[in-house]
VMD Tcl script that builds the backbone (N, CA, C; Angstrom):
set m [mol new atoms 195]
animate dup $m
set s [atomselect $m all]
$s set {name element resname resid chain x y z} {
  {N N MET 1 A 0.868 -1.235 0.024}
  {CA C MET 1 A -0.152 -0.073 -0.191}
  {C C MET 1 A 0.971 1.347 0.095}
  {N N ARG 2 A 0.568 2.235 -0.867}
  {CA C ARG 2 A 1.263 3.580 -1.071}
  {C C ARG 2 A 0.861 4.410 -0.105}
  {N N VAL 3 A 1.273 4.960 0.900}
  {CA C VAL 3 A 0.739 6.200 1.879}
  {C C VAL 3 A 1.802 7.504 1.799}
  {N N THR 4 A 0.840 8.407 2.354}
  {CA C THR 4 A 1.896 9.681 2.347}
  {C C THR 4 A 2.066 10.160 3.830}
  {N N CYS 5 A 3.438 10.325 4.627}
  {CA C CYS 5 A 3.378 11.118 5.961}
  {C C CYS 5 A 2.404 12.312 6.002}
  {N N LEU 6 A 1.878 12.269 7.211}
  {CA C LEU 6 A 0.804 13.349 7.406}
  {C C LEU 6 A 1.941 14.469 7.677}
  {N N LEU 7 A 3.058 14.706 8.024}
  {CA C LEU 7 A 3.658 15.431 8.459}
  {C C LEU 7 A 5.006 15.860 7.706}
  {N N CYS 8 A 5.540 14.438 6.914}
  {CA C CYS 8 A 6.871 14.890 6.330}
  {C C CYS 8 A 6.571 15.231 4.558}
  {N N ARG 9 A 5.246 14.504 4.475}
  {CA C ARG 9 A 4.409 13.930 3.227}
  {C C ARG 9 A 5.384 13.471 2.103}
  {N N LYS 10 A 6.268 12.454 2.536}
  {CA C LYS 10 A 7.102 11.794 1.816}
  {C C LYS 10 A 6.568 10.630 1.562}
  {N N THR 11 A 6.170 10.035 0.582}
  {CA C THR 11 A 5.791 8.432 0.030}
  {C C THR 11 A 6.445 7.631 0.556}
  {N N TYR 12 A 5.515 6.522 1.095}
  {CA C TYR 12 A 5.991 5.324 1.685}
  {C C TYR 12 A 5.294 4.063 1.163}
  {N N ASP 13 A 6.069 2.744 0.770}
  {CA C ASP 13 A 5.504 1.770 0.721}
  {C C ASP 13 A 5.289 0.989 1.856}
  {N N ILE 14 A 4.203 0.568 2.286}
  {CA C ILE 14 A 4.017 -0.415 3.892}
  {C C ILE 14 A 3.261 -1.283 3.297}
  {N N ASN 15 A 3.665 -2.790 4.166}
  {CA C ASN 15 A 2.794 -3.991 3.791}
  {C C ASN 15 A 2.222 -4.042 5.404}
  {N N GLU 16 A 1.944 -5.664 5.516}
  {CA C GLU 16 A 1.475 -6.262 6.591}
  {C C GLU 16 A 2.494 -6.071 8.032}
  {N N SER 17 A 3.634 -5.948 7.923}
  {CA C SER 17 A 4.392 -5.535 9.162}
  {C C SER 17 A 4.512 -4.462 9.488}
  {N N ASP 18 A 3.948 -3.292 9.032}
  {CA C ASP 18 A 3.762 -1.843 9.862}
  {C C ASP 18 A 2.598 -1.894 10.466}
  {N N HIS 19 A 2.986 -1.434 11.705}
  {CA C HIS 19 A 1.575 -1.357 12.770}
  {C C HIS 19 A 0.535 -0.450 12.295}
  {N N GLN 20 A 0.837 0.205 11.396}
  {CA C GLN 20 A -0.500 0.895 10.993}
  {C C GLN 20 A -1.125 0.705 9.918}
  {N N TYR 21 A -0.762 -0.751 9.470}
  {CA C TYR 21 A -1.182 -1.238 7.939}
  {C C TYR 21 A -2.726 -1.576 8.163}
  {N N LEU 22 A -2.969 -2.447 8.999}
  {CA C LEU 22 A -4.576 -2.914 9.386}
  {C C LEU 22 A -5.494 -1.612 9.408}
  {N N ARG 23 A -5.104 -0.648 10.296}
  {CA C ARG 23 A -6.082 0.434 10.320}
  {C C ARG 23 A -6.051 1.110 9.007}
  {N N LEU 24 A -5.219 1.499 8.368}
  {CA C LEU 24 A -5.267 2.061 7.231}
  {C C LEU 24 A -6.099 0.995 6.197}
  {N N LYS 25 A -5.869 0.009 6.321}
  {CA C LYS 25 A -6.816 -0.943 5.290}
  {C C LYS 25 A -7.997 -1.460 5.506}
  {N N ASN 26 A -8.328 -1.138 7.118}
  {CA C ASN 26 A -9.808 -1.416 7.537}
  {C C ASN 26 A -10.714 0.091 7.606}
  {N N LYS 27 A -9.839 1.086 7.321}
  {CA C LYS 27 A -10.712 2.634 7.111}
  {C C LYS 27 A -10.652 2.908 8.597}
  {N N GLN 28 A -9.816 2.258 9.845}
  {CA C GLN 28 A -10.118 2.977 10.732}
  {C C GLN 28 A -9.281 4.195 10.782}
  {N N SER 29 A -8.340 4.693 10.248}
  {CA C SER 29 A -7.675 5.784 10.292}
  {C C SER 29 A -7.349 6.197 8.708}
  {N N ASN 30 A -7.259 7.701 8.567}
  {CA C ASN 30 A -6.957 8.003 7.130}
  {C C ASN 30 A -5.739 8.561 7.091}
  {N N HIS 31 A -4.972 8.673 8.173}
  {CA C HIS 31 A -3.672 9.544 8.250}
  {C C HIS 31 A -2.503 8.504 9.081}
  {N N TYR 32 A -1.558 8.695 8.154}
  {CA C TYR 32 A 0.089 7.854 8.240}
  {C C TYR 32 A 0.944 8.929 8.789}
  {N N VAL 33 A 1.628 8.384 9.558}
  {CA C VAL 33 A 3.014 9.020 10.457}
  {C C VAL 33 A 3.877 7.770 10.022}
  {N N CYS 34 A 5.156 8.617 9.634}
  {CA C CYS 34 A 6.426 7.597 9.227}
  {C C CYS 34 A 7.142 7.504 10.909}
  {N N LYS 35 A 7.958 6.312 10.843}
  {CA C LYS 35 A 8.726 5.863 11.856}
  {C C LYS 35 A 9.398 7.381 12.215}
  {N N ASN 36 A 10.268 7.850 11.622}
  {CA C ASN 36 A 10.860 9.119 11.702}
  {C C ASN 36 A 10.300 9.763 12.250}
  {N N CYS 37 A 9.143 10.507 11.615}
  {CA C CYS 37 A 8.411 11.574 12.265}
  {C C CYS 37 A 7.505 11.027 13.804}
  {N N ASN 38 A 7.362 9.840 13.577}
  {CA C ASN 38 A 6.783 9.468 14.905}
  {C C ASN 38 A 7.841 9.803 16.427}
  {N N ASN 39 A 9.153 9.224 15.686}
  {CA C ASN 39 A 9.734 8.955 16.798}
  {C C ASN 39 A 10.381 10.624 17.198}
  {N N ASN 40 A 10.095 11.076 16.342}
  {CA C ASN 40 A 10.827 12.850 16.912}
  {C C ASN 40 A 9.760 13.454 17.591}
  {N N LEU 41 A 7.921 13.297 17.046}
  {CA C LEU 41 A 7.338 13.430 17.965}
  {C C LEU 41 A 7.378 13.069 19.754}
  {N N GLN 42 A 7.672 11.491 19.756}
  {CA C GLN 42 A 7.979 11.434 20.957}
  {C C GLN 42 A 9.155 11.926 21.672}
  {N N GLN 43 A 9.994 12.180 20.966}
  {CA C GLN 43 A 11.221 12.781 21.547}
  {C C GLN 43 A 10.545 14.255 21.954}
  {N N GLU 44 A 10.107 15.132 21.481}
  {CA C GLU 44 A 9.452 16.418 21.336}
  {C C GLU 44 A 8.574 16.678 22.927}
  {N N ALA 45 A 7.551 15.504 22.617}
  {CA C ALA 45 A 6.991 15.362 23.952}
  {C C ALA 45 A 7.354 15.077 25.322}
  {N N ARG 46 A 8.480 14.249 25.286}
  {CA C ARG 46 A 8.995 13.647 26.519}
  {C C ARG 46 A 10.151 15.140 26.740}
  {N N SER 47 A 10.621 15.910 26.040}
  {CA C SER 47 A 11.295 16.920 26.513}
  {C C SER 47 A 10.124 17.756 27.092}
  {N N ASN 48 A 9.133 18.042 26.729}
  {CA C ASN 48 A 8.173 18.762 27.456}
  {C C ASN 48 A 7.742 18.543 28.661}
  {N N VAL 49 A 7.836 17.490 29.274}
  {CA C VAL 49 A 7.497 16.874 30.721}
  {C C VAL 49 A 8.306 16.941 31.538}
  {N N ASP 50 A 8.137 16.638 32.917}
  {CA C ASP 50 A 9.312 16.695 34.100}
  {C C ASP 50 A 9.147 15.353 34.424}
  {N N TYR 51 A 9.021 14.495 33.663}
  {CA C TYR 51 A 8.927 12.947 34.158}
  {C C TYR 51 A 9.275 12.063 33.139}
  {N N ASN 52 A 9.897 10.940 33.866}
  {CA C ASN 52 A 10.551 10.043 32.870}
  {C C ASN 52 A 9.517 8.757 32.347}
  {N N PRO 53 A 9.050 8.828 31.187}
  {CA C PRO 53 A 7.857 7.868 31.025}
  {C C PRO 53 A 8.521 6.361 31.548}
  {N N SER 54 A 9.848 5.824 31.676}
  {CA C SER 54 A 10.098 4.519 32.043}
  {C C SER 54 A 9.754 4.474 33.591}
  {N N ILE 55 A 9.524 5.392 34.252}
  {CA C ILE 55 A 9.121 5.327 35.775}
  {C C ILE 55 A 7.779 4.893 35.873}
  {N N LEU 56 A 6.866 4.936 34.980}
  {CA C LEU 56 A 5.682 4.886 34.877}
  {C C LEU 56 A 5.457 3.297 34.433}
  {N N ASP 57 A 6.292 3.092 33.628}
  {CA C ASP 57 A 5.793 1.396 33.135}
  {C C ASP 57 A 7.226 0.925 33.253}
  {N N PRO 58 A 7.933 0.722 34.402}
  {CA C PRO 58 A 9.563 0.151 34.536}
  {C C PRO 58 A 9.577 -1.248 33.704}
  {N N LYS 59 A 8.715 -2.170 33.225}
  {CA C LYS 59 A 8.761 -3.269 32.657}
  {C C LYS 59 A 8.743 -2.903 31.095}
  {N N GLY 60 A 8.568 -1.877 30.754}
  {CA C GLY 60 A 8.050 -1.954 29.453}
  {C C GLY 60 A 7.071 -2.200 28.814}
  {N N PHE 61 A 5.912 -2.771 29.224}
  {CA C PHE 61 A 4.637 -3.514 28.656}
  {C C PHE 61 A 3.917 -2.519 27.730}
  {N N GLU 62 A 3.804 -1.042 28.246}
  {CA C GLU 62 A 3.311 -0.338 27.425}
  {C C GLU 62 A 4.211 0.466 26.531}
  {N N LYS 63 A 4.287 0.732 24.693}
  {CA C LYS 63 A 5.028 1.271 24.227}
  {C C LYS 63 A 4.288 2.156 23.197}
  {N N LEU 64 A 5.077 3.281 23.390}
  {CA C LEU 64 A 4.063 4.789 22.839}
  {C C LEU 64 A 4.302 4.100 21.309}
  {N N LEU 65 A 3.138 4.698 20.315}
  {CA C LEU 65 A 3.189 4.702 19.097}
  {C C LEU 65 A 3.521 5.563 18.067}
}
mol reanalyze $m
mol bondsrecalc $m
mol representation Tube
mol addrep $m
């Protein structure tokens, strides 16, 4: 499936291995955010808060996507 990142506007080919593929295929979402932009958003969000997310989930059960 060919998709365009919502933030950087680059075009990507994704398949079943991408975690957003099924949501896009089943029309549960209309927007795709590439891994690089997703990581940048997470880094920026973490820098704007006063706590470390690993404190809330020390064993790493919940991962931000």
